[in-house]
N, C-alpha and C positions, 0 to 999 in steps of 0.2 A: 429437210425433206429428202428422203431417199429416192433416187431415180428408179423408175420401173418401166417395163416395156408394155405397150398396149398393142393388141392385134388391130389390123386395119379394119376388121369388122366392128370391133368395139368403138373405134374412132368414128366410123360412119354412123353408128347408132347414136353416139353422143351428139354428133353434129346434127342429126335429124331432130333430136329432142331440143337442142338449142334453137334451131330455126323455128320449130313449132312455138317455143316460148316467145321468141321475138315477134312472131306474127300476131300473137294475141295482144 
C-alpha cells in the first residue's frame, strides 16, 4: 500500500464520521 498524505481537515472529517458510527 503506497503511503499518501492527508490534510488535517480530511482527518478531522474522517474522525467525525468514525465517532458517529461508534455512537450508533
